C-alpha positions in Angstrom: -69.8 -10.9 -88.3 -68.6 -13.6 -85.8 -67.1 -12.6 -82.5 -63.8 -14.0 -83.5 -63.3 -11.5 -86.4 -64.2 -8.4 -84.4 -61.5 -6.0 -83.4 -61.2 -5.5 -79.6 -60.0 -2.4 -77.7 -60.5 -1.0 -74.3 -62.1 2.5 -73.8 -59.3 5.0 -73.3 -60.9 6.6 -70.2 -61.0 3.4 -68.2 -58.9 3.4 -65.0 -56.9 0.3 -64.3 -55.6 -0.2 -60.6 -53.4 -3.3 -60.3 -53.4 -5.2 -57.0 -51.3 -8.1 -55.9 -53.9 -10.8 -56.9 -55.5 -8.9 -59.9 -56.8 -5.5 -60.7 -59.9 -3.2 -60.6 -61.3 -1.4 -63.6 -63.2 2.0 -63.1 -65.4 3.4 -65.8 -65.9 7.1 -64.9 -68.7 7.5 -67.5 -70.9 5.0 -65.7 -69.3 4.8 -62.2 -68.9 1.0 -62.6 -66.1 -1.0 -60.9 -65.1 -4.4 -62.1 -62.6 -6.7 -60.4 -60.2 -8.8 -62.6 -58.4 -11.8 -61.5 -54.8 -12.4 -62.7 -56.0 -14.0 -66.0 -58.6 -11.2 -66.6 -55.8 -8.6 -66.0 -53.6 -10.3 -68.7 -56.5 -10.3 -71.1 -57.3 -6.6 -70.3 -53.7 -5.7 -70.9 -53.7 -7.5 -74.2 -56.4 -5.1 -75.3 -54.5 -2.0 -74.8 -54.2 -1.7 -78.6 -56.8 -2.8 -81.1 -56.4 -6.5 -81.3 -58.4 -9.7 -82.0 -59.6 -12.6 -80.0 -56.9 -14.8 -81.8 -54.1 -12.6 -80.8 -55.3 -12.5 -77.2 -55.6 -16.3 -77.1 -52.1 -16.6 -78.6 -50.7 -14.4 -75.7 -52.7 -16.2 -73.0 -51.7 -19.6 -74.3 -48.0 -18.8 -73.8 -48.5 -18.2 -70.1 -51.1 -21.0 -69.4 -49.7 -24.0 -71.3 -51.6 -26.5 -69.1 -54.9 -25.2 -70.3 -56.3 -26.2 -73.7 -56.6 -23.6 -76.4 -60.3 -24.4 -76.8 -60.8 -23.6 -73.0 -58.8 -20.4 -73.3 -60.9 -19.3 -76.3 -64.1 -20.1 -74.4 -63.0 -18.2 -71.3 -61.7 -15.2 -73.2 -64.9 -14.9 -75.2 -67.0 -15.0 -72.0 -64.8 -12.5 -70.3 -64.8 -10.1 -73.3 -68.5 -10.5 -73.7 -69.0 -9.5 -70.0 -66.6 -6.5 -70.3 -68.5 -5.4 -73.5 -71.8 -5.7 -71.8 -70.5 -3.6 -68.8 -69.2 -0.8 -71.1 -65.5 -1.3 -70.7 -64.6 -1.9 -74.3 -64.6 0.4 -77.4 -63.9 0.3 -81.1 -65.9 -1.8 -83.5 -67.5 -3.7 -80.7 -68.9 -0.6 -79.1 -70.2 0.9 -82.4 -72.1 -2.2 -83.2 -73.6 -2.2 -79.6 -72.4 -5.7 -78.8 -69.4 -7.8 -78.1 
């Protein structure tokens, strides 16, 4: 299955702490902390319910009209891949062991 078709959801026990210029994620299972910039924070919040890459890109495209959709897709895929590798995402992606 391609990445674009996978369902994406954050782990329920991840703690989000918003700051003025972004946010921090804390995974209590691993002790990992991850800093998110403003765009990363918007992507993370888009994942609060089970969603898809397409839905996330649609939301982000509304706020960042000066960036091409292709660039947003590429950036979102990289960001979500990193979050998945760090253990911050759940759902189908976690069960398959990859994102």
